[in-house]
C-alpha positions in Angstrom: 3.9 2.0 90.5 4.4 -0.7 87.9 5.5 -4.0 88.7 8.6 -5.3 86.8 9.7 -9.0 86.9 12.6 -9.6 89.2 14.8 -10.7 86.0 14.4 -7.4 84.2 15.0 -5.0 87.2 18.1 -6.8 89.1 21.3 -7.7 87.8 22.5 -11.1 89.1 26.0 -9.8 89.9 24.6 -7.0 92.1 26.1 -7.5 95.5 28.5 -10.4 94.1 32.1 -10.6 95.0 34.5 -9.2 92.7 35.7 -12.9 91.7 32.2 -14.0 90.8 31.7 -10.8 88.9 34.9 -11.5 86.9 34.4 -15.2 86.3 30.8 -15.2 85.4 28.3 -13.2 83.4 24.5 -12.4 83.8 22.3 -15.1 82.6 19.6 -14.2 80.3 16.5 -16.5 80.4 16.0 -18.3 77.0 12.2 -17.8 76.0 11.6 -21.3 74.7 15.0 -23.4 75.4 13.1 -26.6 74.2 12.9 -25.3 70.6 16.4 -24.7 70.1 19.9 -26.5 69.6 23.0 -24.6 71.0 26.5 -25.3 70.0 29.0 -23.5 72.1 32.8 -22.7 71.6 33.9 -25.5 73.9 36.8 -26.5 71.4 37.9 -22.8 71.3 37.8 -22.6 75.1 40.3 -25.6 75.7 42.9 -23.3 74.0 42.2 -20.5 76.4 42.1 -22.8 79.5 45.5 -24.3 78.3 46.8 -20.6 77.9 45.6 -19.9 81.5 47.5 -23.0 83.0 50.7 -22.0 81.0 50.5 -18.4 82.6 50.1 -19.8 86.0 52.9 -22.3 85.5 55.2 -19.4 84.2 54.5 -17.4 87.5 55.1 -20.5 89.8 58.1 -21.4 87.8 59.8 -18.0 88.0 58.8 -17.5 91.7 60.5 -21.0 92.2 63.6 -20.1 90.2 63.9 -16.7 92.1 63.6 -18.7 95.4 66.2 -21.3 94.6 68.8 -18.8 93.1 68.5 -16.0 95.6 66.9 -17.8 98.8 64.3 -16.0 101.0 66.8 -13.6 102.6 68.4 -12.1 99.7 67.5 -8.4 99.2 66.6 -8.9 95.5 64.2 -11.6 96.3 62.6 -9.9 99.0 62.3 -6.7 96.9 61.0 -8.5 93.6 59.2 -11.7 94.6 56.0 -10.2 93.5 56.9 -9.8 89.8 56.4 -13.6 89.5 52.6 -12.9 90.2 52.2 -10.7 87.2 51.8 -13.9 85.3 48.3 -14.2 87.2 46.8 -11.4 85.2 46.9 -13.0 81.7 45.9 -16.3 83.5 42.7 -14.8 84.8 42.0 -13.2 81.3 42.5 -16.6 79.7 40.4 -18.1 82.3 37.6 -15.6 81.8 37.8 -15.9 78.1 37.5 -19.9 78.2 34.6 -19.6 80.8 32.9 -17.2 78.2 33.6 -19.5 75.3 32.0 -22.4 77.2 28.8 -20.4 78.3 27.9 -18.6 75.2 26.8 -20.0 71.8 28.6 -20.2 68.4 25.5 -21.5 66.5 22.0 -21.6 67.6 19.4 -23.7 65.6 15.9 -22.0 66.3 12.5 -22.4 64.8 13.2 -19.2 62.6 16.7 -20.4 61.3 20.3 -20.5 62.3 21.9 -17.7 64.4 26.0 -17.4 63.9 27.6 -15.3 66.4 31.2 -14.3 65.8 33.6 -14.0 68.6 34.0 -10.3 68.8 30.8 -8.3 69.7 28.5 -11.3 69.1 25.3 -9.2 70.1 25.9 -6.9 67.4 27.3 -8.7 64.7 25.3 -11.7 64.9 23.8 -13.4 61.5 20.5 -15.0 61.4 19.9 -17.1 58.2 16.2 -18.0 58.0 15.4 -21.7 57.3 13.5 -20.5 54.1 16.7 -19.0 52.7 18.6 -22.1 52.6 18.4 -24.2 49.6 20.9 -26.9 51.1 23.8 -27.4 53.3 27.2 -29.0 52.7 29.7 -30.2 55.2 33.3 -30.9 54.5 35.9 -31.1 57.1 35.8 -28.1 59.4 33.5 -26.1 57.0 29.8 -25.7 56.7 28.6 -24.0 53.6 24.8 -22.9 53.5 23.7 -22.3 49.9 21.0 -20.0 49.1 20.3 -21.3 45.6 20.7 -24.6 43.4 23.6 -23.1 41.6 25.6 -22.5 44.6 26.3 -18.9 43.8 25.3 -17.4 47.1 25.5 -18.5 50.6 27.3 -18.4 53.7 30.6 -20.3 54.5 31.5 -20.8 58.2 34.2 -22.8 60.1 33.1 -25.4 62.7 36.4 -25.4 64.7 35.1 -23.6 67.6 32.3 -26.5 68.4 34.6 -29.4 68.4 34.5 -32.5 66.0 32.2 -34.5 68.0 29.3 -32.3 67.4 29.8 -31.9 63.6 27.6 -35.0 62.8 24.7 -33.5 65.2 24.9 -30.3 63.6 24.9 -31.8 60.1 21.9 -34.1 61.0 19.9 -31.2 62.7 20.4 -28.8 59.8 19.7 -31.3 57.1 16.8 -32.7 58.7 15.0 -29.1 59.0 15.8 -28.1 55.5 14.1 -31.4 54.3 11.3 -30.7 56.4 11.0 -27.4 55.3 11.0 -28.1 51.6 8.4 -30.9 52.1 
């Protein structure tokens, strides 16, 4: 019999309630968290939280409108009041996407390089750019350009809108500081 670590053999969501399974995702331990800087999609998450709130407000508003117009004893209200609650479905979906955006990284700076995660299928489509491949970085507005050569004929262009404006200077300082120490 082999002994496996508890994190490999058990799922954190086993035995959890349906609400916990919908609103959370299993955490995977980071091997060396002190050596990486993570930038999440927090700015993008605010849009999904806003859409979730709007969906709940639509549901409450339609229920209130039906109650005021028909009254609690009206046969149509008694038969169709539950249709107002259908707005909870997209609200829960938007809430789940917002939580996912906050908990998962968009850009991770590691000792090997920069990991860029797309919104759809991030585990499959992630892009790793090694520090040795980057000649210089350029930051203009919401755009980050990583150039692979001095002539700027090859590289990667990435939007920074998902991480929020307040994190742009930190990201720029971290990348340029690492590039400058790599070349020295």
